[in-house]
DSSP file (Angstrom, degrees, kcal/mol; ACC not computed):
  #  RESIDUE AA STRUCTURE BP1 BP2  ACC     N-H-->O    O-->H-N    N-H-->O    O-->H-N    TCO  KAPPA ALPHA  PHI   PSI    X-CA   Y-CA   Z-CA
    1    1 A X              0   0    0      0, 0.0     2,-0.1     0, 0.0     3,-0.1   0.000 360.0 360.0 360.0 134.9  113.5   95.9  111.4
    2    2 A X        -     0   0    0      1,-0.1     2,-0.2     2,-0.0     0, 0.0  -0.394 360.0-104.4 -72.6 145.3  112.2   98.7  109.3
    3    3 A X        -     0   0    0     -2,-0.1     2,-0.4     1,-0.1    -1,-0.1  -0.486  28.1-158.6 -69.9 137.8  110.9   98.0  105.8
    4    4 A X        +     0   0    0     -2,-0.2    -1,-0.1    -3,-0.1     2,-0.1  -0.566  20.3 172.3-119.9  67.0  113.3   99.1  103.1
    5    5 A X        -     0   0    0     -2,-0.4     2,-0.4   100,-0.1   100,-0.2  -0.370  25.1-133.1 -73.3 153.8  111.2   99.6  100.0
    6    6 A X  E     -A  104   0A   0     98,-3.4    98,-3.4    -2,-0.1     2,-0.5  -0.845  10.3-141.9-103.5 144.5  112.6  101.0   96.8
    7    7 A X  E     -A  103   0A   0     -2,-0.4     2,-0.5    96,-0.2    96,-0.2  -0.935  17.6-175.5-105.9 128.3  110.8  103.7   94.8
    8    8 A X  E     -A  102   0A   0     94,-2.5    94,-3.2    -2,-0.5     2,-0.5  -0.990   7.8-159.7-123.3 124.1  111.0  103.5   91.0
    9    9 A X  E     -A  101   0A   0     -2,-0.5     2,-0.5    92,-0.2    92,-0.2  -0.902   2.2-164.1-108.4 128.5  109.5  106.2   88.9
   10   10 A X  E     -A  100   0A   0     90,-3.1    90,-2.7    -2,-0.5     2,-0.5  -0.953   7.0-165.2-111.6 124.8  108.6  105.6   85.3
   11   11 A X  E     -A   99   0A   0     -2,-0.5     2,-0.5    88,-0.2    88,-0.2  -0.940   3.3-168.8-114.4 129.6  107.9  108.7   83.2
   12   12 A X  E     -A   98   0A   0     86,-2.9    86,-3.2    -2,-0.5     2,-0.5  -0.975  18.4-136.3-117.7 126.4  106.2  108.6   79.8
   13   13 A X  E  >  -A   97   0A   0     -2,-0.5     4,-2.1    84,-0.2     3,-0.3  -0.706   6.6-149.2 -81.7 123.0  106.2  111.6   77.5
   14   14 A X  H  > S+     0   0    0     82,-2.6     4,-3.1    -2,-0.5     5,-0.3   0.878  96.9  58.1 -61.7 -38.0  102.7  112.1   76.0
   15   15 A X  H  > S+     0   0    0     81,-0.5     4,-2.4    80,-0.3    -1,-0.2   0.905 108.1  46.6 -58.3 -41.3  104.3  113.6   72.8
   16   16 A X  H  > S+     0   0    0     -3,-0.3     4,-2.4     2,-0.2    -1,-0.2   0.910 113.5  48.2 -67.1 -42.9  106.3  110.5   72.3
   17   17 A X  H  X S+     0   0    0     -4,-2.1     4,-2.5     2,-0.2    -2,-0.2   0.938 113.2  47.3 -62.6 -46.6  103.3  108.2   72.9
   18   18 A X  H  X S+     0   0    0     -4,-3.1     4,-2.7     1,-0.2     5,-0.2   0.905 111.8  50.7 -63.6 -42.0  101.1  110.3   70.5
   19   19 A X  H  X S+     0   0    0     -4,-2.4     4,-2.9    -5,-0.3    -1,-0.2   0.944 111.8  47.5 -59.6 -46.8  103.8  110.3   67.8
   20   20 A X  H  X S+     0   0    0     -4,-2.4     4,-2.5     2,-0.2    -2,-0.2   0.893 111.9  50.1 -63.8 -40.4  104.2  106.5   68.1
   21   21 A X  H  X S+     0   0    0     -4,-2.5     4,-2.0     2,-0.2    27,-0.2   0.954 115.3  42.5 -60.5 -51.1  100.4  106.0   68.0
   22   22 A X  H  X S+     0   0    0     -4,-2.7     4,-2.5     1,-0.2    26,-0.3   0.878 113.7  52.8 -65.5 -37.5  100.1  108.2   64.9
   23   23 A X  H  X S+     0   0    0     -4,-2.9     4,-2.9    -5,-0.2     5,-0.2   0.911 109.2  48.2 -66.1 -42.4  103.2  106.7   63.2
   24   24 A X  H  X S+     0   0    0     -4,-2.5     4,-2.3     2,-0.2    -1,-0.2   0.906 113.3  48.3 -63.9 -40.7  101.9  103.1   63.7
   25   25 A X  H  X S+     0   0    0     -4,-2.0     4,-2.3    -5,-0.2    -2,-0.2   0.905 113.1  48.7 -64.9 -40.8   98.6  104.1   62.2
   26   26 A X  H  X S+     0   0    0     -4,-2.5     4,-2.6     2,-0.2    -2,-0.2   0.952 113.1  45.7 -62.6 -50.8  100.3  105.8   59.3
   27   27 A X  H  X S+     0   0    0     -4,-2.9     4,-2.6     1,-0.2    -2,-0.2   0.877 112.5  51.1 -63.7 -37.7  102.6  102.9   58.5
   28   28 A X  H  X S+     0   0    0     -4,-2.3     4,-2.6    -5,-0.2    -1,-0.2   0.926 110.5  49.1 -64.9 -44.0   99.7  100.4   58.8
   29   29 A X  H  X S+     0   0    0     -4,-2.3     4,-1.9     2,-0.2    -2,-0.2   0.918 112.4  48.2 -59.6 -44.3   97.6  102.5   56.4
   30   30 A X  H  X S+     0   0    0     -4,-2.6     4,-2.5     1,-0.2    -2,-0.2   0.916 112.7  48.6 -61.3 -44.5  100.5  102.8   53.9
   31   31 A X  H  X S+     0   0    0     -4,-2.6     4,-2.3     1,-0.2     6,-0.2   0.901 110.0  50.7 -65.6 -41.2  101.1   99.0   54.1
   32   32 A X  H  <>S+     0   0    0     -4,-2.6     5,-1.8     1,-0.2     6,-1.6   0.860 112.6  46.8 -67.4 -34.1   97.5   98.1   53.6
   33   33 A X  H ><5S+     0   0    0     -4,-1.9     3,-1.1    -5,-0.2    -2,-0.2   0.916 111.9  51.2 -70.3 -42.5   97.3  100.3   50.5
   34   34 A X  H 3<5S+     0   0    0     -4,-2.5    -2,-0.2     1,-0.3    -1,-0.2   0.866 111.5  46.1 -64.1 -36.3  100.5   98.9   49.1
   35   35 A X  T 3<5S-     0   0    0     -4,-2.3    -1,-0.3    -5,-0.2    -2,-0.2   0.435 112.5-122.9 -86.5   2.8   99.4   95.4   49.5
   36   36 A X  T < 5S+     0   0    0     -3,-1.1    -3,-0.2     2,-0.2    -2,-0.1   0.683  79.5 120.5  65.9  22.1   96.0   96.3   48.0
   37   37 A X  S   <S+     0   0    0     -5,-1.8     2,-0.3    -6,-0.2    -4,-0.2   0.658  80.2  32.9 -85.4 -15.5   93.9   95.2   50.9
   38   38 A X  S    S-     0   0    0     -6,-1.6    -2,-0.2    -9,-0.1    -1,-0.2  -0.995  83.6-126.3-135.2 142.5   92.6   98.7   51.3
   39   39 A X     >  -     0   0    0     -2,-0.3     4,-2.7    -3,-0.1     5,-0.3  -0.309  42.2 -93.1 -77.7 174.0   91.9  101.3   48.7
   40   40 A X  H  > S+     0   0    0      1,-0.2     4,-1.8     2,-0.2     5,-0.1   0.833 125.1  50.6 -60.5 -34.2   93.5  104.8   49.0
   41   41 A X  H  > S+     0   0    0      2,-0.2     4,-1.9     1,-0.2    -1,-0.2   0.940 113.1  44.0 -70.5 -46.5   90.4  106.2   50.8
   42   42 A X  H  > S+     0   0    0      1,-0.2     4,-1.2     2,-0.2    -2,-0.2   0.901 114.0  51.2 -63.8 -41.0   90.3  103.4   53.4
   43   43 A X  H  X S+     0   0    0     -4,-2.7     4,-1.0     1,-0.2     3,-0.2   0.879 108.3  52.5 -63.7 -37.8   94.0  103.5   53.9
   44   44 A X  H  < S+     0   0    0     -4,-1.8     3,-0.4    -5,-0.3    -1,-0.2   0.884 105.8  53.7 -64.9 -39.0   93.8  107.3   54.5
   45   45 A X  H  < S+     0   0    0     -4,-1.9    -1,-0.2     1,-0.2    -2,-0.2   0.752 102.5  58.4 -69.7 -23.6   91.2  106.9   57.1
   46   46 A X  H  < S+     0   0    0     -4,-1.2     2,-0.6    -3,-0.2    -1,-0.2   0.844  88.0  88.9 -68.2 -34.3   93.4  104.4   59.0
   47   47 A X  S  < S-     0   0    0     -4,-1.0   -21,-0.1    -3,-0.4     2,-0.1  -0.547  73.2-146.5 -78.6 112.0   96.1  107.0   59.3
   48   48 A X        -     0   0    0     -2,-0.6     2,-0.3   -26,-0.3   -22,-0.1  -0.397  17.2-169.6 -75.9 151.6   95.6  109.1   62.5
   49   49 A X        -     0   0    0      2,-0.2     9,-0.2    -2,-0.1    -1,-0.0  -0.804  37.4-108.1-133.2 175.9   96.5  112.8   62.6
   50   50 A X  S    S+     0   0    0     -2,-0.3    -2,-0.0     4,-0.1     6,-0.0   0.435  76.5 123.9 -84.1  -0.3   96.9  115.6   65.1
   51   51 A X  S >> S-     0   0    0      1,-0.1     4,-3.6     4,-0.1     3,-1.1  -0.262  76.9-110.8 -61.6 151.1   93.8  117.3   63.8
   52   52 A X  H 3> S+     0   0    0      1,-0.3     4,-1.8     2,-0.2     5,-0.2   0.844 115.6  55.9 -55.3 -40.0   91.1  117.9   66.4
   53   53 A X  H 34 S+     0   0    0      1,-0.2     4,-0.4     2,-0.2    -1,-0.3   0.820 120.2  31.3 -67.1 -28.9   88.7  115.3   65.1
   54   54 A X  H <> S+     0   0    0     -3,-1.1     4,-2.3     2,-0.1    -2,-0.2   0.846 113.4  61.4 -88.2 -42.2   91.4  112.6   65.3
   55   55 A X  H  X S+     0   0    0     -4,-3.6     4,-2.8     1,-0.2     5,-0.2   0.855  98.9  55.2 -59.0 -41.0   93.3  113.9   68.3
   56   56 A X  H  X S+     0   0    0     -4,-1.8     4,-2.5    -5,-0.2    -1,-0.2   0.949 111.0  44.7 -59.4 -47.8   90.4  113.7   70.8
   57   57 A X  H  > S+     0   0    0     -4,-0.4     4,-2.5    -5,-0.2    -2,-0.2   0.902 113.5  50.2 -64.7 -40.3   89.8  110.0   70.1
   58   58 A X  H  X S+     0   0    0     -4,-2.3     4,-2.3     2,-0.2    -1,-0.2   0.917 112.6  46.6 -63.5 -42.7   93.6  109.2   70.2
   59   59 A X  H  X S+     0   0    0     -4,-2.8     4,-2.4     2,-0.2    -2,-0.2   0.875 112.0  50.5 -68.3 -37.4   93.9  111.0   73.6
   60   60 A X  H  X S+     0   0    0     -4,-2.5     4,-2.4    -5,-0.2    -2,-0.2   0.915 110.9  49.8 -64.8 -42.2   90.8  109.3   74.9
   61   61 A X  H  X S+     0   0    0     -4,-2.5     4,-2.3     2,-0.2    -2,-0.2   0.896 110.9  49.2 -62.7 -40.7   92.2  106.0   73.8
   62   62 A X  H  X S+     0   0    0     -4,-2.3     4,-2.6     2,-0.2    -2,-0.2   0.908 110.2  51.1 -65.0 -41.9   95.6  106.8   75.5
   63   63 A X  H  X S+     0   0    0     -4,-2.4     4,-2.4     2,-0.2     5,-0.2   0.905 110.4  49.5 -61.7 -41.5   93.7  107.8   78.7
   64   64 A X  H  X S+     0   0    0     -4,-2.4     4,-2.1     1,-0.2    -1,-0.2   0.916 112.0  48.1 -62.8 -43.5   91.8  104.5   78.7
   65   65 A X  H  X S+     0   0    0     -4,-2.3     4,-2.4     2,-0.2    -2,-0.2   0.902 111.8  49.9 -64.3 -41.1   95.1  102.5   78.2
   66   66 A X  H  X S+     0   0    0     -4,-2.6     4,-2.2     2,-0.2    -2,-0.2   0.920 112.0  46.1 -66.2 -44.3   96.8  104.4   81.0
   67   67 A X  H  X S+     0   0    0     -4,-2.4     4,-1.7     1,-0.2    -1,-0.2   0.885 112.8  51.4 -67.5 -36.2   94.0  103.9   83.5
   68   68 A X  H  X S+     0   0    0     -4,-2.1     4,-2.2    -5,-0.2    -2,-0.2   0.919 109.5  50.2 -62.4 -44.3   93.8  100.2   82.5
   69   69 A X  H  X S+     0   0    0     -4,-2.4     4,-2.0     1,-0.2    -2,-0.2   0.906 107.2  53.6 -62.0 -42.8   97.5   99.8   83.1
   70   70 A X  H  < S+     0   0    0     -4,-2.2    -1,-0.2     1,-0.2    -2,-0.2   0.889 110.0  48.1 -61.3 -38.5   97.4  101.4   86.5
   71   71 A X  H >< S+     0   0    0     -4,-1.7     3,-1.0     1,-0.2    -1,-0.2   0.914 111.6  49.5 -66.6 -42.3   94.7   99.0   87.5
   72   72 A X  H 3< S+     0   0    0     -4,-2.2     3,-0.3     1,-0.2    -2,-0.2   0.793 118.2  39.0 -67.8 -28.9   96.7   96.0   86.2
   73   73 A X  T >X S+     0   0    0     -4,-2.0     3,-1.4     1,-0.2     4,-1.1   0.184  79.5 119.9-105.3  15.9   99.9   97.1   88.0
   74   74 A X  T <4  +     0   0    0     -3,-1.0    -1,-0.2     1,-0.3     5,-0.1   0.699  55.9  76.5 -57.6 -24.5   98.2   98.2   91.2
   75   75 A X  T 34 S+     0   0    0     -3,-0.3    -1,-0.3     1,-0.2    -2,-0.1   0.878 114.1  19.5 -56.7 -39.4  100.0   95.8   93.4
   76   76 A X  T <4 S+     0   0    0     -3,-1.4    27,-2.9    26,-0.0    -1,-0.2   0.490  96.7 115.5-108.8  -6.1  103.2   97.9   93.3
   77   77 A X  B  <  -B  102   0A   0     -4,-1.1     2,-0.8    25,-0.2    25,-0.2  -0.469  53.8-150.2 -72.8 133.7  101.8  101.3   92.2
   78   78 A X        +     0   0    0     23,-3.6     2,-0.4    -2,-0.2    23,-0.3  -0.854  39.1 140.6-106.7  97.4  102.1  104.0   94.8
   79   79 A X        -     0   0    0     -2,-0.8    21,-0.0    -5,-0.1    -2,-0.0  -0.998  37.8-165.2-141.5 141.8   99.2  106.4   94.3
   80   80 A X        +     0   0    0     -2,-0.4     2,-0.1     2,-0.0    -1,-0.0   0.076  37.4 145.0-115.1  24.5   97.0  108.2   96.8
   81   81 A X        +     0   0    0      1,-0.1     3,-0.1     0, 0.0    -2,-0.1  -0.410  17.2 170.8 -66.2 132.8   94.2  109.3   94.4
   82   82 A X        +     0   0    0      1,-0.2     2,-0.4    -2,-0.1    -1,-0.1   0.400  61.1  51.5-122.6  -2.1   90.8  109.3   96.1
   83   83 A X        +     0   0    0      2,-0.0     2,-0.3     0, 0.0    -1,-0.2  -0.992  58.4 177.6-137.2 144.0   88.6  110.9   93.4
   84   84 A X        +     0   0    0     -2,-0.4     2,-0.2    -3,-0.1     0, 0.0  -0.949   2.2 179.7-140.4 162.4   88.2  110.2   89.8
   85   85 A X        -     0   0    0     -2,-0.3    -2,-0.0     2,-0.2     0, 0.0  -0.842  41.8-101.0-147.9-175.6   86.1  111.6   86.9
   86   86 A X  S    S+     0   0    0     -2,-0.2     2,-0.2     2,-0.1     3,-0.0   0.208  78.3 115.8-101.8  16.5   85.6  111.0   83.2
   87   87 A X  S    S-     0   0    0      1,-0.1     2,-0.3     0, 0.0    -2,-0.2  -0.555  76.8-102.9 -80.9 148.9   87.7  113.9   81.9
   88   88 A X        -     0   0    0     -2,-0.2     5,-0.1     1,-0.1    -1,-0.1  -0.560  51.1 -95.2 -68.3 132.5   90.8  113.2   79.9
   89   89 A X    >>  -     0   0    0     -2,-0.3     4,-2.3     1,-0.2     3,-1.0  -0.207  27.8-129.4 -50.2 132.5   93.8  113.7   82.2
   90   90 A X  H 3> S+     0   0    0      1,-0.3     4,-2.4     2,-0.2     6,-0.2   0.837 108.2  59.9 -55.1 -34.6   95.2  117.2   81.8
   91   91 A X  H 34>S+     0   0    0      1,-0.2     5,-3.6     2,-0.2    -1,-0.3   0.854 108.1  44.2 -65.4 -33.2   98.7  115.7   81.3
   92   92 A X  H X45S+     0   0    0     -3,-1.0     3,-1.2     3,-0.2    -2,-0.2   0.914 114.3  48.9 -75.1 -43.7   97.4  113.8   78.3
   93   93 A X  H 3<5S+     0   0    0     -4,-2.3    -2,-0.2     1,-0.2    -1,-0.2   0.833 116.2  43.2 -63.6 -33.2   95.5  116.8   76.9
   94   94 A X  T 3<5S-     0   0    0     -4,-2.4    -1,-0.2    -5,-0.2    -2,-0.2   0.175 113.1-111.6-101.4  16.9   98.5  119.2   77.3
   95   95 A X  T < 5S+     0   0    0     -3,-1.2   -80,-0.3   -81,-0.1    -3,-0.2   0.904  71.5 142.3  53.7  44.5  101.2  116.8   76.0
   96   96 A X      < -     0   0    0     -5,-3.6   -82,-2.6    -6,-0.2   -81,-0.5   0.260  53.3 -70.5 -89.9-143.8  102.7  116.5   79.5
   97   97 A X  E     -A   13   0A   0    -84,-0.2     2,-0.5   -83,-0.1   -84,-0.2  -0.949  28.4-144.8-121.4 138.2  104.2  113.5   81.3
   98   98 A X  E     -A   12   0A   0    -86,-3.2   -86,-2.9    -2,-0.4     2,-0.5  -0.902  24.3-163.0 -98.9 126.7  102.5  110.4   82.6
   99   99 A X  E     -A   11   0A   0     -2,-0.5     2,-0.5   -88,-0.2   -88,-0.2  -0.932  14.6-173.2-119.6 132.1  104.2  109.3   85.8
  100  100 A X  E     -A   10   0A   0    -90,-2.7   -90,-3.1    -2,-0.5     2,-0.6  -0.991   8.5-162.4-120.5 125.0  104.0  106.0   87.5
  101  101 A X  E     -A    9   0A   0     -2,-0.5   -23,-3.6   -23,-0.3     2,-0.4  -0.937   8.8-164.5-111.4 119.2  105.6  105.6   90.9
  102  102 A X  E     -AB   8  77A   0    -94,-3.2   -94,-2.5    -2,-0.6     2,-0.7  -0.848  14.9-150.8-106.4 136.9  106.2  102.0   92.1
  103  103 A X  E     +A    7   0A   0    -27,-2.9     2,-0.3    -2,-0.4   -96,-0.2  -0.936  32.2 178.8-102.1 111.2  107.0  100.9   95.6
  104  104 A X  E     -A    6   0A   0    -98,-3.4   -98,-3.4    -2,-0.7     4,-0.1  -0.756  33.8 -86.3-117.0 157.4  109.1   97.8   95.1
  105  105 A X    >   -     0   0    0     -2,-0.3     3,-2.1  -100,-0.2  -100,-0.1  -0.200  43.1-110.0 -58.4 154.3  110.9   95.4   97.5
  106  106 A X  T 3  S+     0   0    0      1,-0.3    -1,-0.1  -101,-0.1  -101,-0.1   0.731 117.4  57.3 -61.4 -22.4  114.4   96.3   98.6
  107  107 A X  T 3  S+     0   0    0      2,-0.1    56,-3.7  -101,-0.1    -1,-0.3   0.205  74.3 137.6 -95.4  17.2  115.8   93.5   96.5
  108  108 A X  B <   -C  162   0B   0     -3,-2.1     2,-0.9    54,-0.2    54,-0.3  -0.400  60.1-121.5 -60.2 136.7  114.3   94.7   93.2
  109  109 A X    >   -     0   0    0     52,-1.5     3,-2.1    49,-0.2    52,-0.1  -0.733  18.6-160.3 -86.6 106.3  116.8   94.5   90.4
  110  110 A X  G >  S+     0   0    0     -2,-0.9     3,-1.8     1,-0.3     4,-0.3   0.661  82.3  79.6 -62.3 -16.7  117.2   98.0   89.0
  111  111 A X  G 3  S+     0   0    0      1,-0.3     4,-0.4     2,-0.1     3,-0.3   0.703  87.1  60.4 -63.7 -17.7  118.6   96.6   85.8
  112  112 A X  G <> S+     0   0    0     -3,-2.1     4,-2.3     1,-0.2    -1,-0.3   0.456  76.1  94.6 -88.0  -1.4  115.0   95.9   84.8
  113  113 A X  H <> S+     0   0    0     -3,-1.8     4,-2.5     1,-0.2    -1,-0.2   0.901  84.5  47.5 -60.8 -43.9  114.0   99.6   85.0
  114  114 A X  H  > S+     0   0    0     -3,-0.3     4,-2.9    -4,-0.3     5,-0.3   0.906 111.4  51.2 -65.1 -40.4  114.5  100.2   81.2
  115  115 A X  H  > S+     0   0    0     -4,-0.4     4,-2.3     1,-0.2    -1,-0.2   0.897 110.4  50.5 -61.6 -40.1  112.6   97.1   80.3
  116  116 A X  H  X S+     0   0    0     -4,-2.3     4,-2.2     2,-0.2    -2,-0.2   0.943 113.0  44.8 -61.8 -49.7  109.8   98.3   82.5
  117  117 A X  H  X S+     0   0    0     -4,-2.5     4,-2.1     1,-0.2    -2,-0.2   0.908 115.4  46.4 -63.6 -43.7  109.7  101.7   80.9
  118  118 A X  H  X S+     0   0    0     -4,-2.9     4,-2.5     2,-0.2    -1,-0.2   0.888 112.2  51.1 -67.4 -38.5  109.9  100.4   77.4
  119  119 A X  H  X S+     0   0    0     -4,-2.3     4,-2.5    -5,-0.3    -2,-0.2   0.888 109.1  50.7 -64.8 -39.3  107.3   97.8   78.0
  120  120 A X  H  X S+     0   0    0     -4,-2.2     4,-2.6     2,-0.2     5,-0.2   0.922 110.2  50.1 -63.9 -44.0  104.9  100.4   79.5
  121  121 A X  H  X S+     0   0    0     -4,-2.1     4,-2.4     1,-0.2     5,-0.2   0.949 112.5  46.7 -57.8 -49.9  105.4  102.6   76.4
  122  122 A X  H  X S+     0   0    0     -4,-2.5     4,-2.7     1,-0.2     5,-0.2   0.900 112.2  50.6 -61.7 -42.2  104.7   99.7   74.1
  123  123 A X  H  X S+     0   0    0     -4,-2.5     4,-2.6     2,-0.2     5,-0.2   0.943 111.7  46.9 -60.8 -48.9  101.6   98.7   76.0
  124  124 A X  H  X S+     0   0    0     -4,-2.6     4,-2.0     1,-0.2    -2,-0.2   0.916 115.0  46.1 -61.6 -44.2  100.1  102.2   76.0
  125  125 A X  H  X S+     0   0    0     -4,-2.4     4,-2.8    -5,-0.2     5,-0.2   0.946 114.4  46.5 -64.6 -48.9  100.8  102.7   72.3
  126  126 A X  H  X S+     0   0    0     -4,-2.7     4,-2.5     1,-0.2    -2,-0.2   0.877 112.1  50.1 -66.1 -37.5   99.4   99.3   71.3
  127  127 A X  H  X S+     0   0    0     -4,-2.6     4,-1.9    -5,-0.2    -1,-0.2   0.916 113.7  46.2 -64.8 -41.8   96.3   99.6   73.4
  128  128 A X  H  X S+     0   0    0     -4,-2.0     4,-2.3    -5,-0.2    -2,-0.2   0.913 113.3  48.6 -67.3 -42.4   95.6  103.1   72.0
  129  129 A X  H  X S+     0   0    0     -4,-2.8     4,-3.1     2,-0.2     5,-0.2   0.913 109.5  53.1 -63.3 -42.2   96.2  101.9   68.4
  130  130 A X  H  X S+     0   0    0     -4,-2.5     4,-1.4     1,-0.2    -1,-0.2   0.907 110.4  47.1 -59.7 -41.8   93.9   98.9   68.9
  131  131 A X  H  X S+     0   0    0     -4,-1.9     4,-0.6     2,-0.2    -1,-0.2   0.900 113.0  49.0 -67.5 -39.4   91.1  101.2   70.1
  132  132 A X  H >X S+     0   0    0     -4,-2.3     4,-2.0     1,-0.2     3,-1.1   0.920 111.2  49.8 -62.8 -44.4   91.7  103.5   67.1
  133  133 A X  H 3X S+     0   0    0     -4,-3.1     4,-2.5     1,-0.3    -1,-0.2   0.742  95.8  70.3 -70.3 -22.5   91.7  100.5   64.7
  134  134 A X  H 3< S+     0   0    0     -4,-1.4    -1,-0.3    -5,-0.2     4,-0.2   0.830 112.1  33.0 -58.6 -30.1   88.4   99.3   66.3
  135  135 A X  H << S+     0   0    0     -3,-1.1    -2,-0.2    -4,-0.6    -1,-0.2   0.843 135.3  22.7 -90.4 -41.0   86.9  102.4   64.6
  136  136 A X  H  < S+     0   0    0     -4,-2.0    -3,-0.2     1,-0.2    -2,-0.2   0.645 132.2  17.1-107.9 -17.6   89.0  102.6   61.4
  137  137 A X    ><  +     0   0    0     -4,-2.5     3,-1.9    -5,-0.2     4,-0.4  -0.402  54.0 174.9-161.4  68.8   90.6   99.2   60.6
  138  138 A X  G >  S+     0   0    0      1,-0.3     3,-1.1    -4,-0.2     4,-0.5   0.761  75.2  71.1 -55.6 -28.5   89.0   96.2   62.3
  139  139 A X  G 3  S+     0   0    0      1,-0.3    -1,-0.3     2,-0.1     4,-0.2   0.785 103.8  40.2 -62.1 -27.4   91.2   93.8   60.4
  140  140 A X  G <> S+     0   0    0     -3,-1.9     4,-1.4    -7,-0.2    -1,-0.3   0.410  86.9  95.3-103.3   1.8   94.3   94.8   62.4
  141  141 A X  H <> S+     0   0    0     -3,-1.1     4,-2.4    -4,-0.4     3,-0.4   0.933  81.6  53.7 -59.7 -48.4   92.8   95.2   65.9
  142  142 A X  H  > S+     0   0    0     -4,-0.5     4,-2.7     1,-0.2    -1,-0.2   0.863 103.9  56.3 -58.5 -38.2   93.8   91.7   67.1
  143  143 A X  H  > S+     0   0    0      1,-0.2     4,-2.1    -4,-0.2    -1,-0.2   0.916 111.6  42.4 -60.4 -42.7   97.4   92.1   66.2
  144  144 A X  H  X S+     0   0    0     -4,-1.4     4,-2.2    -3,-0.4    -2,-0.2   0.849 112.9  52.3 -75.2 -34.1   97.7   95.2   68.4
  145  145 A X  H  X S+     0   0    0     -4,-2.4     4,-2.0     2,-0.2    -2,-0.2   0.924 112.1  47.3 -63.7 -43.9   95.7   93.7   71.2
  146  146 A X  H  X S+     0   0    0     -4,-2.7     4,-2.1    -5,-0.2    -2,-0.2   0.903 111.9  49.0 -64.8 -41.8   98.0   90.7   71.1
  147  147 A X  H  X S+     0   0    0     -4,-2.1     4,-2.5    -5,-0.2    -1,-0.2   0.887 109.1  53.3 -67.0 -36.9  101.1   92.8   71.1
  148  148 A X  H  X S+     0   0    0     -4,-2.2     4,-2.3     2,-0.2    -1,-0.2   0.908 108.3  50.7 -61.4 -41.3   99.8   94.9   74.0
  149  149 A X  H  X S+     0   0    0     -4,-2.0     4,-1.8     2,-0.2    -2,-0.2   0.899 110.2  49.4 -63.7 -40.7   99.3   91.6   76.0
  150  150 A X  H  X S+     0   0    0     -4,-2.1     4,-1.8     2,-0.2    -2,-0.2   0.905 110.9  50.2 -63.4 -41.6  102.9   90.6   75.2
  151  151 A X  H  X S+     0   0    0     -4,-2.5     4,-2.3     1,-0.2    -2,-0.2   0.884 107.1  54.4 -64.6 -38.3  104.1   94.0   76.3
  152  152 A X  H  X S+     0   0    0     -4,-2.3     4,-2.7     1,-0.2    -1,-0.2   0.883 105.8  52.6 -63.4 -38.0  102.2   93.7   79.5
  153  153 A X  H  X S+     0   0    0     -4,-1.8     4,-2.6     2,-0.2    -1,-0.2   0.893 108.7  50.2 -63.9 -39.2  103.9   90.4   80.2
  154  154 A X  H  X S+     0   0    0     -4,-1.8     4,-2.4     2,-0.2    -2,-0.2   0.913 110.7  50.3 -63.2 -42.4  107.3   92.1   79.7
  155  155 A X  H  X S+     0   0    0     -4,-2.3     4,-2.2     2,-0.2    -2,-0.2   0.943 112.5  45.8 -60.5 -48.9  106.2   94.8   82.1
  156  156 A X  H  X S+     0   0    0     -4,-2.7     4,-1.7     1,-0.2    -2,-0.2   0.912 111.6  51.7 -62.9 -42.3  105.1   92.3   84.8
  157  157 A X  H  < S+     0   0    0     -4,-2.6     4,-0.3     1,-0.2    -1,-0.2   0.910 110.9  48.8 -60.3 -41.7  108.3   90.3   84.3
  158  158 A X  H >< S+     0   0    0     -4,-2.4     3,-0.9     1,-0.2    -1,-0.2   0.863 109.0  53.2 -66.7 -36.0  110.4   93.4   84.8
  159  159 A X  H 3< S+     0   0    0     -4,-2.2    -1,-0.2     1,-0.2    -2,-0.2   0.821 109.4  49.2 -67.6 -30.1  108.4   94.4   87.9
  160  160 A X  T 3< S+     0   0    0     -4,-1.7    -1,-0.2    -5,-0.2     2,-0.2   0.343  80.1 121.9 -95.2   6.7  109.1   91.0   89.5
  161  161 A X    <   -     0   0    0     -3,-0.9   -52,-1.5    -4,-0.3     2,-0.3  -0.511  41.2-172.1 -71.5 135.0  112.8   90.9   88.9
  162  162 A X  B     -C  108   0B   0    -54,-0.3     2,-0.3    -2,-0.2   -54,-0.2  -0.931  20.0-123.0-128.0 151.9  114.8   90.5   92.1
  163  163 A X        -     0   0    0    -56,-3.7     2,-0.1    -2,-0.3     3,-0.1  -0.668  33.9-105.8 -91.0 148.2  118.5   90.6   92.9
  164  164 A X        -     0   0    0     -2,-0.3    -1,-0.1     1,-0.1     2,-0.0  -0.471  41.1-109.2 -69.1 140.7  120.3   87.7   94.6
  165  165 A X        -     0   0    0     -2,-0.1     2,-0.4     1,-0.1    -1,-0.1  -0.362  27.6-127.0 -69.4 153.1  121.1   88.4   98.2
  166  166 A X        -     0   0    0     -3,-0.1     2,-0.2    -2,-0.0    -1,-0.1  -0.843  23.5-114.2-101.9 139.3  124.7   88.9   99.2
  167  167 A X        -     0   0    0     -2,-0.4    -1,-0.0     1,-0.1     2,-0.0  -0.477  35.6-112.4 -70.8 136.1  126.2   86.8  102.0
  168  168 A X        -     0   0    0     -2,-0.2     2,-0.3     1,-0.0    -1,-0.1  -0.335  27.1-143.6 -67.6 151.0  127.1   88.8  105.1
  169  169 A X        -     0   0    0      2,-0.0     2,-0.4    -2,-0.0    -1,-0.0  -0.864  10.3-155.5-114.3 152.8  130.7   89.2  105.9
  170  170 A X        -     0   0    0     -2,-0.3     2,-0.8     0, 0.0     0, 0.0  -0.969  15.8-132.1-130.0 141.7  132.1   89.3  109.4
  171  171 A X              0   0    0     -2,-0.4    -2,-0.0     1,-0.1     0, 0.0  -0.838 360.0 360.0 -91.5 113.6  135.3   90.8  110.9
  172  172 A X              0   0    0     -2,-0.8    -1,-0.1     0, 0.0     0, 0.0   0.432 360.0 360.0-109.1 360.0  136.9   88.1  113.0
């Protein structure tokens, strides 16, 4: 009997990821200033922007998170890449789309696809924010590392969801 794998493609928009990364950094900076744990200058430095001096680091952090995720999900990832380098992926640099194509068992439960996509988004954002905060706001790094780990568990749980088999019927 021929193998009947399912292909599930997850697409992440770099613009959405970058916005979420910058927004979390902004909100964290605002919150730390409001609670008086950071002065206005330190709070300002936490807040990432699209300016070139910030953008490069954010994009490098996103590239690191994406390559890490691909390694962690490699069991089901369908990729034929045979060469790599240390350049930031053109899709990340050009605000393109990051695509992950999974080859899953035929009984994969498609109802988990949204959970998979949302979990991947959360993982990528939190890993990038954690790397940004390693430079700008060490006090909050652990929170984002922990949330990324929780998101990765959601991703793995979604990848391993299976549908119950249906009993065959016979015409008698």
